[in-house]
C-alpha positions in Angstrom: -174.3 -1.8 86.0 -175.7 1.7 85.6 -172.7 2.8 83.5 -173.2 -0.2 81.3 -176.9 0.6 80.9 -176.0 4.2 80.0 -173.5 3.1 77.4 -176.1 0.7 76.0 -178.7 3.5 75.8 -176.2 5.9 74.1 -175.4 3.2 71.6 -179.1 2.7 70.8 -179.5 6.5 70.4 -176.4 6.7 68.2 -177.6 3.8 66.0 -181.1 5.4 65.7 -179.6 8.7 64.6 -177.3 7.1 62.1 -180.1 4.9 60.8 -182.4 7.9 60.4 -179.7 9.9 58.7 -179.2 7.0 56.2 -182.9 6.7 55.6 -183.4 10.4 54.9 -180.4 10.3 52.7 -181.9 7.4 50.7 -185.2 9.2 50.6 -183.6 12.3 49.2 -181.7 10.3 46.6 -184.9 8.5 45.5 -187.0 11.6 45.3 -184.2 13.4 43.3 -183.9 10.4 40.9 -187.6 10.2 40.3 -187.8 13.9 39.6 -184.8 13.8 37.3 -186.2 10.8 35.4 -189.6 12.5 34.9 -187.9 15.6 33.7 -185.8 13.6 31.2 -188.9 11.9 29.9 -190.7 15.2 29.4 -187.7 17.0 27.8 -186.5 14.1 25.6 -189.7 12.2 24.7 -192.6 14.5 25.4 -194.0 12.0 27.9 -195.3 13.6 31.1 -196.3 11.8 34.4 -198.6 13.5 36.7 -198.8 12.1 40.3 -200.8 14.6 42.4 -199.9 14.6 46.1 -196.8 12.4 45.6 -195.6 11.1 48.9 -192.3 9.4 49.7 -192.2 7.5 53.0 -191.6 4.1 54.6 -189.5 5.0 57.6 -187.7 3.2 59.2 -187.0 0.1 57.0 -188.7 0.8 53.6 -188.9 3.4 50.9 -192.4 4.0 49.5 -193.8 6.2 46.7 -197.5 6.8 46.7 -199.8 8.4 44.2 -203.0 8.1 46.2 -204.9 10.7 44.1 -204.2 8.8 40.9 -201.6 8.9 38.2 -201.7 10.0 34.6 -199.2 9.2 31.9 -199.6 11.6 28.9 -197.9 10.5 25.6 -196.6 13.0 23.0 -199.3 12.0 20.5 -202.1 13.1 22.9 -202.9 9.7 24.3 -203.3 9.3 28.1 -203.2 6.3 30.4 -204.8 6.8 33.8 -205.0 4.7 37.0 -206.8 5.4 40.3 -203.6 5.1 42.2 -200.0 3.8 42.1 -197.9 2.5 45.0 -194.2 1.7 44.9 -192.1 -0.1 47.6 -188.4 -0.6 48.0 -185.8 -1.4 50.6 -183.6 1.1 52.3 -180.7 -1.2 51.5 -181.4 -1.0 47.8 -183.1 2.3 46.8 -182.3 1.5 43.1 -185.2 -0.9 42.8 -189.0 -0.1 43.3 -191.9 -2.5 42.9 -195.1 -0.7 41.8 -198.7 -1.8 41.7 -201.6 0.1 40.0 -205.1 0.5 41.3 -208.3 0.1 39.2 -210.1 1.7 37.5 -207.6 1.9 34.6 -208.3 3.6 31.2 -206.6 4.8 28.0 -207.8 7.8 26.1 -206.8 7.9 22.5 -205.4 11.0 20.8 -208.8 11.5 19.1 -210.7 11.4 22.4 -212.0 7.8 22.5 -211.8 6.1 25.9 -210.8 2.5 26.3 -211.6 0.7 29.5 -208.7 -1.4 30.8 -209.0 -4.1 33.4 -206.5 -6.6 34.9 -206.4 -9.0 37.8 -202.7 -8.0 38.3 -200.7 -5.0 36.9 -197.3 -4.4 38.4 -194.0 -2.9 37.4 -190.4 -3.0 38.6 -188.5 0.2 38.2 -184.7 0.2 38.2 -182.7 3.4 38.8 -179.0 4.0 38.0 -176.9 7.2 38.1 -180.0 9.1 39.1 -182.3 8.1 36.2 -184.6 5.3 35.2 -182.6 2.5 33.7 -184.9 -0.5 33.6 -188.7 -1.1 33.6 -190.3 -4.5 33.8 -194.1 -4.8 33.6 -196.2 -7.8 34.4 -199.9 -8.2 33.8 -202.5 -11.0 34.2 -205.9 -11.3 32.7 -205.7 -7.9 31.0 -208.4 -6.6 28.7 -209.0 -3.3 26.8 -212.3 -2.6 25.2 -214.0 0.4 23.7 -214.9 2.1 20.4 -212.5 1.8 17.5 -211.8 4.7 15.0 -214.8 3.6 12.8 -217.2 3.4 15.8 -217.2 -0.4 16.0 -216.5 -1.9 19.5 -213.2 -3.6 19.8 -211.7 -5.8 22.5 -208.1 -7.0 23.2 -207.5 -9.7 25.8 -204.2 -11.1 27.1 -204.0 -13.9 29.7 -200.5 -13.0 30.7 -198.0 -10.3 29.5 -194.4 -9.4 30.3 -192.5 -6.4 29.0 -188.9 -5.5 29.7 -187.3 -2.1 28.7 -183.7 -1.7 29.6 -180.8 0.6 28.6 -178.0 -1.3 26.8 -174.9 -1.6 29.0 -172.5 -0.8 26.2 -174.6 2.1 24.7 -176.9 3.7 27.3 -178.7 5.6 24.5 -179.9 2.3 23.1 -182.7 0.3 24.5 -183.2 -3.5 24.8 -186.8 -4.7 24.4 -188.1 -8.1 25.4 -191.8 -9.0 25.6 -194.2 -12.0 25.7 -197.9 -12.1 25.4 -199.8 -15.4 26.1 -203.4 -15.9 25.2 -203.7 -12.8 23.0 -207.1 -12.3 21.5 -208.5 -9.5 19.3 -212.1 -9.0 18.4 -213.8 -6.3 16.2 -217.5 -6.2 16.9 -218.6 -9.9 16.9 -215.7 -11.0 14.7 -212.7 -12.7 16.3 -209.6 -11.8 14.3 -207.7 -14.5 16.3 -209.7 -17.7 15.9 -207.3 -19.4 18.4 -205.3 -17.9 21.3 -202.0 -16.3 20.1 -198.6 -16.2 21.8 -196.2 -13.5 20.9 -192.5 -13.2 21.8 -190.3 -10.2 20.9 -186.6 -9.4 21.3 -185.3 -6.2 19.8 -182.8 -3.4 20.1 -183.9 0.2 19.6 -181.0 2.5 18.8 -181.4 6.1 20.2 -184.4 4.8 22.2 -185.2 8.1 23.9 -185.7 9.9 20.6 -187.8 7.1 19.2 -190.2 7.3 22.2 -191.1 10.9 21.3 -193.5 9.6 18.6 -193.9 10.5 14.9 -193.0 14.1 15.5 -189.5 13.1 16.6 -188.8 10.4 14.0 -186.9 12.7 11.6 -184.5 13.7 14.5 -184.3 10.0 15.5 -183.3 9.0 11.9 -180.7 11.8 11.7 -179.1 10.6 15.0 -178.7 7.0 13.6 -182.0 5.6 14.9 -182.7 2.0 13.9 -184.8 -0.9 15.1 -183.1 -4.3 15.0 -185.7 -7.1 15.4 -183.8 -10.1 16.7 -186.9 -12.2 16.9 -190.6 -11.7 16.6 -192.3 -15.1 17.0 -196.1 -15.8 16.8 -197.5 -19.1 17.9 -201.1 -20.0 16.8 -202.7 -23.4 16.9 -199.4 -25.2 16.7 -198.1 -23.1 13.8 -195.3 -20.5 14.3 -194.2 -17.4 12.3 -190.8 -15.9 13.0 -189.8 -12.5 11.7 -186.2 -11.0 11.8 -184.8 -7.9 10.3 -183.9 -4.2 10.6 -185.8 -1.0 10.0 -185.7 2.7 10.2 -187.4 5.7 8.5 -186.4 7.9 5.6 -186.0 11.7 5.7 -189.5 11.9 4.1 -191.1 9.7 6.8 -191.3 6.5 4.9 -190.5 3.1 6.5 -187.3 1.4 5.3 -186.8 -2.2 6.3 -185.7 -5.6 5.2 -186.1 -9.0 6.8 -187.4 -12.5 6.5 -190.5 -14.2 7.9 -190.5 -18.0 8.3 -193.5 -20.2 8.9 -193.6 -23.7 10.5 -196.4 -26.2 10.7 -198.9 -23.9 9.0 -201.2 -26.8 8.2 -201.7 -27.2 12.0 -203.7 -23.9 12.0 -206.6 -25.4 10.0 -206.5 -28.6 12.0 -206.6 -26.8 15.3 -209.4 -24.5 14.2 -211.5 -27.4 12.9 -210.9 -29.3 16.2 -212.3 -26.3 18.1 -215.3 -25.9 15.8 -214.0 -22.7 14.2 -213.0 -21.6 10.8 -210.0 -19.5 9.8 -210.6 -15.8 9.0 -210.0 -14.8 5.4 -206.9 -12.9 6.6 -205.3 -15.9 8.3 -206.3 -18.2 5.4 -204.7 -15.8 3.0 -201.5 -15.7 5.0 -201.3 -19.5 4.9 -201.8 -19.5 1.1 -199.1 -16.8 0.7 -196.5 -19.1 2.3 -197.7 -22.0 0.2 -197.5 -20.1 -3.1 -194.7 -17.6 -2.4 -192.5 -19.2 0.3 -189.3 -21.1 -0.3 -188.1 -24.0 1.7 -185.8 -23.0 4.6 -183.0 -25.0 6.2 -185.1 -25.7 9.4 -188.0 -27.3 7.5 -190.2 -24.2 7.3 -191.1 -21.9 4.4 -189.6 -18.4 4.2 -190.6 -15.1 2.5 -188.2 -12.3 2.1 -189.6 -8.9 3.0 -188.5 -5.4 1.9 -189.9 -2.0 2.4 -188.4 0.7 0.1 -189.8 4.2 -0.2 -193.0 2.9 1.5 -193.5 0.0 -1.0 -193.8 -3.4 0.7 -192.4 -6.3 -1.4 -192.5 -10.0 -0.6 -189.9 -12.1 -2.5 -189.5 -9.2 -4.9 -193.3 -8.8 -5.6 -194.9 -5.5 -4.6 -197.9 -6.2 -2.3 -198.7 -3.0 -0.5 -197.8 0.7 0.0 -197.4 2.4 3.4 -198.2 6.0 4.1 -195.5 8.3 5.5 -195.2 8.4 9.3 -194.6 12.2 9.4 
């Protein structure tokens, strides 16, 4: 009986030692992967993440990453996103996945120093790691709002009832990034003027070639272009008051920093806009009313019952169905 108890005790001790060794090995791998990913972001994209007092723990069954003293994400254009804290959790059986939540208060400081206050009832992110580097980021937000002074001094406010964003490296070409995003209940106001008379829903699906270079901002666009950088917009759909606008196409930048693109935008049920606005006791803004008239006057009938306008940007000149309508400034 005593021998059996001793063997049982030794087995428990052996399992505990092996388990602790596995946990510390996973902890080392996670810490090394996070450090490598942050170094890659800084070197390739100019994005720096500051997490003072970073602590990795969770023994014995979890892996946790804590930024209790706050976290700051600095973008290459000088903008900064800050949160009072960030907490990540993962399982020892799968150190390749971490679920993060961010603590209020949240804020974004623009490159010219303006501070925008950000609030959300929920802001979370799932981080995927592969081959020792960040491979996938999925962000979820509810009841998010950002408000503060615009460049001209007028107060602006952006609200989103629900938002989802997925950034993932393409399996076939790890240098490329797949983008998928949806925003429900999007509202934009400048001063007392609502630019969106009705809640808007946006859905985006795109592929960004040479994604790391593109994230470096305007200063890195020339290098991105030279490496074959290109944005392929599979689908950008906007739903507003029963009407939908769908944009597809491809774009890049020229050696002189001018946008080059071609695509097509198709509108459906545009008359529903005015009907929905009137039912809600609102009127269409001049910009939205002008958009509806553009489809009526310039659009051509599409096979699916909508009206389409071909778009082209050449040397910064924007053309709709061959008519020049605007000129864009160089990006760099």
